[in-house]
mmCIF entry with sequence, helices, sheets and N, C-alpha, C, O atoms, coordinates in Angstrom:
data_MODEL
# 
_entry.id   MODEL 
# 
_entity.id                         1 
_entity.type                       polymer 
_entity.pdbx_number_of_molecules   1 
# 
_entity_poly.entity_id                      1 
_entity_poly.type                           'polypeptide(L)' 
_entity_poly.nstd_linkage                   no 
_entity_poly.nstd_monomer                   no 
_entity_poly.pdbx_seq_one_letter_code       MVFSSMVFLGIFFPAVLLTYYLCPQKGKNILLVAFSLLFYAWGEP 
_entity_poly.pdbx_seq_one_letter_code_can   MVFSSMVFLGIFFPAVLLTYYLCPQKGKNILLVAFSLLFYAWGEP 
_entity_poly.pdbx_strand_id                 A 
# 
loop_
_entity_poly_seq.entity_id 
_entity_poly_seq.num 
_entity_poly_seq.mon_id 
_entity_poly_seq.hetero 
1 1  MET n 
1 2  VAL n 
1 3  PHE n 
1 4  SER n 
1 5  SER n 
1 6  MET n 
1 7  VAL n 
1 8  PHE n 
1 9  LEU n 
1 10 GLY n 
1 11 ILE n 
1 12 PHE n 
1 13 PHE n 
1 14 PRO n 
1 15 ALA n 
1 16 VAL n 
1 17 LEU n 
1 18 LEU n 
1 19 THR n 
1 20 TYR n 
1 21 TYR n 
1 22 LEU n 
1 23 CYS n 
1 24 PRO n 
1 25 GLN n 
1 26 LYS n 
1 27 GLY n 
1 28 LYS n 
1 29 ASN n 
1 30 ILE n 
1 31 LEU n 
1 32 LEU n 
1 33 VAL n 
1 34 ALA n 
1 35 PHE n 
1 36 SER n 
1 37 LEU n 
1 38 LEU n 
1 39 PHE n 
1 40 TYR n 
1 41 ALA n 
1 42 TRP n 
1 43 GLY n 
1 44 GLU n 
1 45 PRO n 
# 
_struct_asym.id          A 
_struct_asym.entity_id   1 
# 
loop_
_struct_conf.conf_type_id 
_struct_conf.id 
_struct_conf.pdbx_PDB_helix_id 
_struct_conf.beg_label_comp_id 
_struct_conf.beg_label_asym_id 
_struct_conf.beg_label_seq_id 
_struct_conf.pdbx_beg_PDB_ins_code 
_struct_conf.end_label_comp_id 
_struct_conf.end_label_asym_id 
_struct_conf.end_label_seq_id 
_struct_conf.pdbx_end_PDB_ins_code 
_struct_conf.beg_auth_comp_id 
_struct_conf.beg_auth_asym_id 
_struct_conf.beg_auth_seq_id 
_struct_conf.end_auth_comp_id 
_struct_conf.end_auth_asym_id 
_struct_conf.end_auth_seq_id 
_struct_conf.pdbx_PDB_helix_class 
_struct_conf.details 
_struct_conf.pdbx_PDB_helix_length 
HELX_P HELX_P1 AA1 MET A 6  ? VAL A 7  ? MET A 6  VAL A 7  1 ? 2  
HELX_P HELX_P2 AA2 PHE A 8  ? PHE A 12 ? PHE A 8  PHE A 12 3 ? 5  
HELX_P HELX_P3 AA3 PHE A 13 ? LEU A 22 ? PHE A 13 LEU A 22 1 ? 10 
HELX_P HELX_P4 AA4 GLN A 25 ? GLY A 27 ? GLN A 25 GLY A 27 5 ? 3  
HELX_P HELX_P5 AA5 LYS A 28 ? GLY A 43 ? LYS A 28 GLY A 43 1 ? 16 
# 
_struct_conf_type.id          HELX_P 
_struct_conf_type.criteria    ? 
_struct_conf_type.reference   ? 
# 
loop_
_atom_site.group_PDB 
_atom_site.id 
_atom_site.type_symbol 
_atom_site.label_atom_id 
_atom_site.label_alt_id 
_atom_site.label_comp_id 
_atom_site.label_asym_id 
_atom_site.label_entity_id 
_atom_site.label_seq_id 
_atom_site.pdbx_PDB_ins_code 
_atom_site.Cartn_x 
_atom_site.Cartn_y 
_atom_site.Cartn_z 
_atom_site.occupancy 
_atom_site.B_iso_or_equiv 
_atom_site.pdbx_formal_charge 
_atom_site.auth_seq_id 
_atom_site.auth_comp_id 
_atom_site.auth_asym_id 
_atom_site.auth_atom_id 
_atom_site.pdbx_PDB_model_num 
ATOM 1   N N  . MET A 1 1  ? 16.773 -11.602 -9.247  1.00 0.00 ? 1  MET A N  1 
ATOM 2   C CA . MET A 1 1  ? 17.854 -10.653 -9.123  1.00 0.00 ? 1  MET A CA 1 
ATOM 3   C C  . MET A 1 1  ? 18.833 -11.157 -8.113  1.00 0.00 ? 1  MET A C  1 
ATOM 4   O O  . MET A 1 1  ? 18.445 -11.540 -7.009  1.00 0.00 ? 1  MET A O  1 
ATOM 5   N N  . VAL A 1 2  ? 20.036 -11.168 -8.445  1.00 0.00 ? 2  VAL A N  1 
ATOM 6   C CA . VAL A 1 2  ? 21.088 -11.570 -7.516  1.00 0.00 ? 2  VAL A CA 1 
ATOM 7   C C  . VAL A 1 2  ? 21.842 -10.318 -7.127  1.00 0.00 ? 2  VAL A C  1 
ATOM 8   O O  . VAL A 1 2  ? 21.711 -9.278  -7.772  1.00 0.00 ? 2  VAL A O  1 
ATOM 9   N N  . PHE A 1 3  ? 22.658 -10.421 -6.039  1.00 0.00 ? 3  PHE A N  1 
ATOM 10  C CA . PHE A 1 3  ? 23.341 -9.294  -5.523  1.00 0.00 ? 3  PHE A CA 1 
ATOM 11  C C  . PHE A 1 3  ? 24.446 -8.800  -6.411  1.00 0.00 ? 3  PHE A C  1 
ATOM 12  O O  . PHE A 1 3  ? 24.850 -7.641  -6.318  1.00 0.00 ? 3  PHE A O  1 
ATOM 13  N N  . SER A 1 4  ? 24.952 -9.679  -7.291  1.00 0.00 ? 4  SER A N  1 
ATOM 14  C CA . SER A 1 4  ? 26.064 -9.266  -8.106  1.00 0.00 ? 4  SER A CA 1 
ATOM 15  C C  . SER A 1 4  ? 25.622 -8.920  -9.515  1.00 0.00 ? 4  SER A C  1 
ATOM 16  O O  . SER A 1 4  ? 26.470 -8.737  -10.389 1.00 0.00 ? 4  SER A O  1 
ATOM 17  N N  . SER A 1 5  ? 24.298 -8.821  -9.771  1.00 0.00 ? 5  SER A N  1 
ATOM 18  C CA . SER A 1 5  ? 23.829 -8.403  -11.095 1.00 0.00 ? 5  SER A CA 1 
ATOM 19  C C  . SER A 1 5  ? 23.942 -6.930  -11.297 1.00 0.00 ? 5  SER A C  1 
ATOM 20  O O  . SER A 1 5  ? 23.892 -6.138  -10.357 1.00 0.00 ? 5  SER A O  1 
ATOM 21  N N  . MET A 1 6  ? 24.094 -6.578  -12.548 1.00 0.00 ? 6  MET A N  1 
ATOM 22  C CA . MET A 1 6  ? 24.182 -5.053  -12.838 1.00 0.00 ? 6  MET A CA 1 
ATOM 23  C C  . MET A 1 6  ? 22.940 -4.319  -12.523 1.00 0.00 ? 6  MET A C  1 
ATOM 24  O O  . MET A 1 6  ? 22.996 -3.133  -12.199 1.00 0.00 ? 6  MET A O  1 
ATOM 25  N N  . VAL A 1 7  ? 21.757 -4.994  -12.604 1.00 0.00 ? 7  VAL A N  1 
ATOM 26  C CA . VAL A 1 7  ? 20.521 -4.260  -12.364 1.00 0.00 ? 7  VAL A CA 1 
ATOM 27  C C  . VAL A 1 7  ? 20.474 -3.955  -10.792 1.00 0.00 ? 7  VAL A C  1 
ATOM 28  O O  . VAL A 1 7  ? 20.051 -2.877  -10.373 1.00 0.00 ? 7  VAL A O  1 
ATOM 29  N N  . PHE A 1 8  ? 20.901 -4.900  -10.008 1.00 0.00 ? 8  PHE A N  1 
ATOM 30  C CA . PHE A 1 8  ? 20.956 -4.574  -8.580  1.00 0.00 ? 8  PHE A CA 1 
ATOM 31  C C  . PHE A 1 8  ? 21.966 -3.535  -8.173  1.00 0.00 ? 8  PHE A C  1 
ATOM 32  O O  . PHE A 1 8  ? 21.706 -2.593  -7.425  1.00 0.00 ? 8  PHE A O  1 
ATOM 33  N N  . LEU A 1 9  ? 23.185 -3.786  -8.743  1.00 0.00 ? 9  LEU A N  1 
ATOM 34  C CA . LEU A 1 9  ? 24.258 -2.761  -8.322  1.00 0.00 ? 9  LEU A CA 1 
ATOM 35  C C  . LEU A 1 9  ? 24.105 -1.401  -8.913  1.00 0.00 ? 9  LEU A C  1 
ATOM 36  O O  . LEU A 1 9  ? 24.535 -0.420  -8.307  1.00 0.00 ? 9  LEU A O  1 
ATOM 37  N N  . GLY A 1 10 ? 23.476 -1.291  -10.138 1.00 0.00 ? 10 GLY A N  1 
ATOM 38  C CA . GLY A 1 10 ? 23.438 -0.058  -10.814 1.00 0.00 ? 10 GLY A CA 1 
ATOM 39  C C  . GLY A 1 10 ? 22.104 0.722   -10.600 1.00 0.00 ? 10 GLY A C  1 
ATOM 40  O O  . GLY A 1 10 ? 22.078 1.951   -10.671 1.00 0.00 ? 10 GLY A O  1 
ATOM 41  N N  . ILE A 1 11 ? 21.025 -0.011  -10.343 1.00 0.00 ? 11 ILE A N  1 
ATOM 42  C CA . ILE A 1 11 ? 19.727 0.633   -10.239 1.00 0.00 ? 11 ILE A CA 1 
ATOM 43  C C  . ILE A 1 11 ? 19.083 0.404   -8.821  1.00 0.00 ? 11 ILE A C  1 
ATOM 44  O O  . ILE A 1 11 ? 18.778 1.357   -8.103  1.00 0.00 ? 11 ILE A O  1 
ATOM 45  N N  . PHE A 1 12 ? 18.901 -0.857  -8.469  1.00 0.00 ? 12 PHE A N  1 
ATOM 46  C CA . PHE A 1 12 ? 18.144 -1.158  -7.253  1.00 0.00 ? 12 PHE A CA 1 
ATOM 47  C C  . PHE A 1 12 ? 18.819 -0.677  -5.998  1.00 0.00 ? 12 PHE A C  1 
ATOM 48  O O  . PHE A 1 12 ? 18.190 0.005   -5.189  1.00 0.00 ? 12 PHE A O  1 
ATOM 49  N N  . PHE A 1 13 ? 20.146 -1.024  -5.796  1.00 0.00 ? 13 PHE A N  1 
ATOM 50  C CA . PHE A 1 13 ? 20.814 -0.598  -4.567  1.00 0.00 ? 13 PHE A CA 1 
ATOM 51  C C  . PHE A 1 13 ? 20.975 0.865   -4.417  1.00 0.00 ? 13 PHE A C  1 
ATOM 52  O O  . PHE A 1 13 ? 20.778 1.380   -3.317  1.00 0.00 ? 13 PHE A O  1 
ATOM 53  N N  . PRO A 1 14 ? 21.342 1.621   -5.518  1.00 0.00 ? 14 PRO A N  1 
ATOM 54  C CA . PRO A 1 14 ? 21.367 3.041   -5.301  1.00 0.00 ? 14 PRO A CA 1 
ATOM 55  C C  . PRO A 1 14 ? 19.993 3.681   -5.060  1.00 0.00 ? 14 PRO A C  1 
ATOM 56  O O  . PRO A 1 14 ? 19.888 4.673   -4.339  1.00 0.00 ? 14 PRO A O  1 
ATOM 57  N N  . ALA A 1 15 ? 18.994 3.139   -5.633  1.00 0.00 ? 15 ALA A N  1 
ATOM 58  C CA . ALA A 1 15 ? 17.620 3.637   -5.333  1.00 0.00 ? 15 ALA A CA 1 
ATOM 59  C C  . ALA A 1 15 ? 17.164 3.423   -3.924  1.00 0.00 ? 15 ALA A C  1 
ATOM 60  O O  . ALA A 1 15 ? 16.521 4.287   -3.328  1.00 0.00 ? 15 ALA A O  1 
ATOM 61  N N  . VAL A 1 16 ? 17.499 2.255   -3.381  1.00 0.00 ? 16 VAL A N  1 
ATOM 62  C CA . VAL A 1 16 ? 17.253 2.035   -1.999  1.00 0.00 ? 16 VAL A CA 1 
ATOM 63  C C  . VAL A 1 16 ? 17.968 2.949   -1.095  1.00 0.00 ? 16 VAL A C  1 
ATOM 64  O O  . VAL A 1 16 ? 17.377 3.544   -0.193  1.00 0.00 ? 16 VAL A O  1 
ATOM 65  N N  . LEU A 1 17 ? 19.286 3.078   -1.328  1.00 0.00 ? 17 LEU A N  1 
ATOM 66  C CA . LEU A 1 17 ? 20.092 3.968   -0.459  1.00 0.00 ? 17 LEU A CA 1 
ATOM 67  C C  . LEU A 1 17 ? 19.553 5.486   -0.540  1.00 0.00 ? 17 LEU A C  1 
ATOM 68  O O  . LEU A 1 17 ? 19.423 6.187   0.463   1.00 0.00 ? 17 LEU A O  1 
ATOM 69  N N  . LEU A 1 18 ? 19.282 5.873   -1.724  1.00 0.00 ? 18 LEU A N  1 
ATOM 70  C CA . LEU A 1 18 ? 18.808 7.286   -1.857  1.00 0.00 ? 18 LEU A CA 1 
ATOM 71  C C  . LEU A 1 18 ? 17.492 7.530   -1.137  1.00 0.00 ? 18 LEU A C  1 
ATOM 72  O O  . LEU A 1 18 ? 17.330 8.507   -0.407  1.00 0.00 ? 18 LEU A O  1 
ATOM 73  N N  . THR A 1 19 ? 16.552 6.606   -1.365  1.00 0.00 ? 19 THR A N  1 
ATOM 74  C CA . THR A 1 19 ? 15.198 6.785   -0.774  1.00 0.00 ? 19 THR A CA 1 
ATOM 75  C C  . THR A 1 19 ? 15.350 6.604   0.740   1.00 0.00 ? 19 THR A C  1 
ATOM 76  O O  . THR A 1 19 ? 14.674 7.301   1.496   1.00 0.00 ? 19 THR A O  1 
ATOM 77  N N  . TYR A 1 20 ? 16.214 5.691   1.211   1.00 0.00 ? 20 TYR A N  1 
ATOM 78  C CA . TYR A 1 20 ? 16.364 5.440   2.633   1.00 0.00 ? 20 TYR A CA 1 
ATOM 79  C C  . TYR A 1 20 ? 16.818 6.768   3.346   1.00 0.00 ? 20 TYR A C  1 
ATOM 80  O O  . TYR A 1 20 ? 16.230 7.194   4.340   1.00 0.00 ? 20 TYR A O  1 
ATOM 81  N N  . TYR A 1 21 ? 17.880 7.384   2.786   1.00 0.00 ? 21 TYR A N  1 
ATOM 82  C CA . TYR A 1 21 ? 18.352 8.542   3.503   1.00 0.00 ? 21 TYR A CA 1 
ATOM 83  C C  . TYR A 1 21 ? 17.518 9.819   3.293   1.00 0.00 ? 21 TYR A C  1 
ATOM 84  O O  . TYR A 1 21 ? 17.663 10.796  4.028   1.00 0.00 ? 21 TYR A O  1 
ATOM 85  N N  . LEU A 1 22 ? 16.644 9.789   2.278   1.00 0.00 ? 22 LEU A N  1 
ATOM 86  C CA . LEU A 1 22 ? 15.743 10.916  2.157   1.00 0.00 ? 22 LEU A CA 1 
ATOM 87  C C  . LEU A 1 22 ? 14.440 10.703  2.892   1.00 0.00 ? 22 LEU A C  1 
ATOM 88  O O  . LEU A 1 22 ? 13.680 11.659  3.051   1.00 0.00 ? 22 LEU A O  1 
ATOM 89  N N  . CYS A 1 23 ? 14.145 9.511   3.345   1.00 0.00 ? 23 CYS A N  1 
ATOM 90  C CA . CYS A 1 23 ? 12.927 9.217   4.002   1.00 0.00 ? 23 CYS A CA 1 
ATOM 91  C C  . CYS A 1 23 ? 13.055 9.749   5.494   1.00 0.00 ? 23 CYS A C  1 
ATOM 92  O O  . CYS A 1 23 ? 14.122 9.751   6.109   1.00 0.00 ? 23 CYS A O  1 
ATOM 93  N N  . PRO A 1 24 ? 11.892 10.183  5.985   1.00 0.00 ? 24 PRO A N  1 
ATOM 94  C CA . PRO A 1 24 ? 11.954 10.541  7.456   1.00 0.00 ? 24 PRO A CA 1 
ATOM 95  C C  . PRO A 1 24 ? 12.101 9.304   8.363   1.00 0.00 ? 24 PRO A C  1 
ATOM 96  O O  . PRO A 1 24 ? 11.880 8.167   7.946   1.00 0.00 ? 24 PRO A O  1 
ATOM 97  N N  . GLN A 1 25 ? 12.471 9.572   9.578   1.00 0.00 ? 25 GLN A N  1 
ATOM 98  C CA . GLN A 1 25 ? 12.832 8.444   10.546  1.00 0.00 ? 25 GLN A CA 1 
ATOM 99  C C  . GLN A 1 25 ? 11.724 7.447   10.675  1.00 0.00 ? 25 GLN A C  1 
ATOM 100 O O  . GLN A 1 25 ? 11.995 6.246   10.683  1.00 0.00 ? 25 GLN A O  1 
ATOM 101 N N  . LYS A 1 26 ? 10.524 7.859   10.774  1.00 0.00 ? 26 LYS A N  1 
ATOM 102 C CA . LYS A 1 26 ? 9.370  6.972   10.979  1.00 0.00 ? 26 LYS A CA 1 
ATOM 103 C C  . LYS A 1 26 ? 9.152  5.992   9.888   1.00 0.00 ? 26 LYS A C  1 
ATOM 104 O O  . LYS A 1 26 ? 8.686  4.881   10.138  1.00 0.00 ? 26 LYS A O  1 
ATOM 105 N N  . GLY A 1 27 ? 9.470  6.357   8.694   1.00 0.00 ? 27 GLY A N  1 
ATOM 106 C CA . GLY A 1 27 ? 9.154  5.545   7.541   1.00 0.00 ? 27 GLY A CA 1 
ATOM 107 C C  . GLY A 1 27 ? 10.204 4.632   7.041   1.00 0.00 ? 27 GLY A C  1 
ATOM 108 O O  . GLY A 1 27 ? 9.976  3.899   6.078   1.00 0.00 ? 27 GLY A O  1 
ATOM 109 N N  . LYS A 1 28 ? 11.370 4.641   7.663   1.00 0.00 ? 28 LYS A N  1 
ATOM 110 C CA . LYS A 1 28 ? 12.499 3.874   7.157   1.00 0.00 ? 28 LYS A CA 1 
ATOM 111 C C  . LYS A 1 28 ? 12.306 2.411   7.217   1.00 0.00 ? 28 LYS A C  1 
ATOM 112 O O  . LYS A 1 28 ? 12.712 1.716   6.286   1.00 0.00 ? 28 LYS A O  1 
ATOM 113 N N  . ASN A 1 29 ? 11.670 1.849   8.325   1.00 0.00 ? 29 ASN A N  1 
ATOM 114 C CA . ASN A 1 29 ? 11.437 0.414   8.348   1.00 0.00 ? 29 ASN A CA 1 
ATOM 115 C C  . ASN A 1 29 ? 10.433 -0.031  7.340   1.00 0.00 ? 29 ASN A C  1 
ATOM 116 O O  . ASN A 1 29 ? 10.588 -1.104  6.757   1.00 0.00 ? 29 ASN A O  1 
ATOM 117 N N  . ILE A 1 30 ? 9.383  0.764   7.101   1.00 0.00 ? 30 ILE A N  1 
ATOM 118 C CA . ILE A 1 30 ? 8.396  0.412   6.111   1.00 0.00 ? 30 ILE A CA 1 
ATOM 119 C C  . ILE A 1 30 ? 9.007  0.453   4.740   1.00 0.00 ? 30 ILE A C  1 
ATOM 120 O O  . ILE A 1 30 ? 8.696  -0.393  3.902   1.00 0.00 ? 30 ILE A O  1 
ATOM 121 N N  . LEU A 1 31 ? 9.844  1.384   4.495   1.00 0.00 ? 31 LEU A N  1 
ATOM 122 C CA . LEU A 1 31 ? 10.574 1.518   3.187   1.00 0.00 ? 31 LEU A CA 1 
ATOM 123 C C  . LEU A 1 31 ? 11.435 0.282   2.954   1.00 0.00 ? 31 LEU A C  1 
ATOM 124 O O  . LEU A 1 31 ? 11.438 -0.253  1.845   1.00 0.00 ? 31 LEU A O  1 
ATOM 125 N N  . LEU A 1 32 ? 12.180 -0.198  3.985   1.00 0.00 ? 32 LEU A N  1 
ATOM 126 C CA . LEU A 1 32 ? 13.029 -1.379  3.744   1.00 0.00 ? 32 LEU A CA 1 
ATOM 127 C C  . LEU A 1 32 ? 12.154 -2.593  3.573   1.00 0.00 ? 32 LEU A C  1 
ATOM 128 O O  . LEU A 1 32 ? 12.550 -3.474  2.810   1.00 0.00 ? 32 LEU A O  1 
ATOM 129 N N  . VAL A 1 33 ? 11.047 -2.728  4.180   1.00 0.00 ? 33 VAL A N  1 
ATOM 130 C CA . VAL A 1 33 ? 10.152 -3.830  3.970   1.00 0.00 ? 33 VAL A CA 1 
ATOM 131 C C  . VAL A 1 33 ? 9.629  -3.824  2.550   1.00 0.00 ? 33 VAL A C  1 
ATOM 132 O O  . VAL A 1 33 ? 9.603  -4.856  1.879   1.00 0.00 ? 33 VAL A O  1 
ATOM 133 N N  . ALA A 1 34 ? 9.232  -2.713  2.121   1.00 0.00 ? 34 ALA A N  1 
ATOM 134 C CA . ALA A 1 34 ? 8.737  -2.633  0.739   1.00 0.00 ? 34 ALA A CA 1 
ATOM 135 C C  . ALA A 1 34 ? 9.780  -2.902  -0.260  1.00 0.00 ? 34 ALA A C  1 
ATOM 136 O O  . ALA A 1 34 ? 9.491  -3.602  -1.231  1.00 0.00 ? 34 ALA A O  1 
ATOM 137 N N  . PHE A 1 35 ? 10.949 -2.424  -0.125  1.00 0.00 ? 35 PHE A N  1 
ATOM 138 C CA . PHE A 1 35 ? 12.011 -2.770  -1.058  1.00 0.00 ? 35 PHE A CA 1 
ATOM 139 C C  . PHE A 1 35 ? 12.479 -4.206  -1.006  1.00 0.00 ? 35 PHE A C  1 
ATOM 140 O O  . PHE A 1 35 ? 12.884 -4.794  -2.009  1.00 0.00 ? 35 PHE A O  1 
ATOM 141 N N  . SER A 1 36 ? 12.409 -4.764  0.219   1.00 0.00 ? 36 SER A N  1 
ATOM 142 C CA . SER A 1 36 ? 12.778 -6.249  0.307   1.00 0.00 ? 36 SER A CA 1 
ATOM 143 C C  . SER A 1 36 ? 11.761 -7.050  -0.378  1.00 0.00 ? 36 SER A C  1 
ATOM 144 O O  . SER A 1 36 ? 12.099 -7.986  -1.102  1.00 0.00 ? 36 SER A O  1 
ATOM 145 N N  . LEU A 1 37 ? 10.497 -6.727  -0.186  1.00 0.00 ? 37 LEU A N  1 
ATOM 146 C CA . LEU A 1 37 ? 9.424  -7.501  -0.923  1.00 0.00 ? 37 LEU A CA 1 
ATOM 147 C C  . LEU A 1 37 ? 9.554  -7.364  -2.380  1.00 0.00 ? 37 LEU A C  1 
ATOM 148 O O  . LEU A 1 37 ? 9.342  -8.348  -3.090  1.00 0.00 ? 37 LEU A O  1 
ATOM 149 N N  . LEU A 1 38 ? 9.893  -6.195  -2.905  1.00 0.00 ? 38 LEU A N  1 
ATOM 150 C CA . LEU A 1 38 ? 10.134 -5.962  -4.336  1.00 0.00 ? 38 LEU A CA 1 
ATOM 151 C C  . LEU A 1 38 ? 11.369 -6.798  -4.803  1.00 0.00 ? 38 LEU A C  1 
ATOM 152 O O  . LEU A 1 38 ? 11.358 -7.356  -5.900  1.00 0.00 ? 38 LEU A O  1 
ATOM 153 N N  . PHE A 1 39 ? 12.326 -6.867  -4.038  1.00 0.00 ? 39 PHE A N  1 
ATOM 154 C CA . PHE A 1 39 ? 13.512 -7.642  -4.362  1.00 0.00 ? 39 PHE A CA 1 
ATOM 155 C C  . PHE A 1 39 ? 13.196 -9.136  -4.509  1.00 0.00 ? 39 PHE A C  1 
ATOM 156 O O  . PHE A 1 39 ? 13.560 -9.793  -5.484  1.00 0.00 ? 39 PHE A O  1 
ATOM 157 N N  . TYR A 1 40 ? 12.494 -9.632  -3.475  1.00 0.00 ? 40 TYR A N  1 
ATOM 158 C CA . TYR A 1 40 ? 12.176 -11.088 -3.558  1.00 0.00 ? 40 TYR A CA 1 
ATOM 159 C C  . TYR A 1 40 ? 11.115 -11.357 -4.631  1.00 0.00 ? 40 TYR A C  1 
ATOM 160 O O  . TYR A 1 40 ? 11.153 -12.427 -5.240  1.00 0.00 ? 40 TYR A O  1 
ATOM 161 N N  . ALA A 1 41 ? 10.192 -10.468 -4.889  1.00 0.00 ? 41 ALA A N  1 
ATOM 162 C CA . ALA A 1 41 ? 9.205  -10.696 -5.921  1.00 0.00 ? 41 ALA A CA 1 
ATOM 163 C C  . ALA A 1 41 ? 9.888  -10.620 -7.257  1.00 0.00 ? 41 ALA A C  1 
ATOM 164 O O  . ALA A 1 41 ? 9.469  -11.348 -8.158  1.00 0.00 ? 41 ALA A O  1 
ATOM 165 N N  . TRP A 1 42 ? 10.840 -9.857  -7.460  1.00 0.00 ? 42 TRP A N  1 
ATOM 166 C CA . TRP A 1 42 ? 11.534 -9.805  -8.688  1.00 0.00 ? 42 TRP A CA 1 
ATOM 167 C C  . TRP A 1 42 ? 12.276 -11.087 -9.038  1.00 0.00 ? 42 TRP A C  1 
ATOM 168 O O  . TRP A 1 42 ? 12.355 -11.461 -10.208 1.00 0.00 ? 42 TRP A O  1 
ATOM 169 N N  . GLY A 1 43 ? 12.830 -11.775 -8.010  1.00 0.00 ? 43 GLY A N  1 
ATOM 170 C CA . GLY A 1 43 ? 13.492 -13.011 -8.158  1.00 0.00 ? 43 GLY A CA 1 
ATOM 171 C C  . GLY A 1 43 ? 12.585 -14.215 -8.412  1.00 0.00 ? 43 GLY A C  1 
ATOM 172 O O  . GLY A 1 43 ? 12.883 -15.087 -9.228  1.00 0.00 ? 43 GLY A O  1 
ATOM 173 N N  . GLU A 1 44 ? 11.444 -14.230 -7.667  1.00 0.00 ? 44 GLU A N  1 
ATOM 174 C CA . GLU A 1 44 ? 10.459 -15.302 -7.856  1.00 0.00 ? 44 GLU A CA 1 
ATOM 175 C C  . GLU A 1 44 ? 9.079  -14.732 -7.995  1.00 0.00 ? 44 GLU A C  1 
ATOM 176 O O  . GLU A 1 44 ? 8.350  -14.592 -7.013  1.00 0.00 ? 44 GLU A O  1 
ATOM 177 N N  . PRO A 1 45 ? 8.713  -14.397 -9.233  1.00 0.00 ? 45 PRO A N  1 
ATOM 178 C CA . PRO A 1 45 ? 7.366  -13.833 -9.474  1.00 0.00 ? 45 PRO A CA 1 
ATOM 179 C C  . PRO A 1 45 ? 6.243  -14.837 -9.281  1.00 0.00 ? 45 PRO A C  1 
ATOM 180 O O  . PRO A 1 45 ? 5.073  -14.495 -9.451  1.00 0.00 ? 45 PRO A O  1 
# 
């Protein structure tokens, strides 16, 4: 997945933003690590 793909812009990025702002303060770093691992795993399975 690249940053300019429609999957990233239409699904992945809005999902990350939505869950980031709904997540409590303590879990935000863990959430970003999980989404970044998903992002990199999607590109290189």
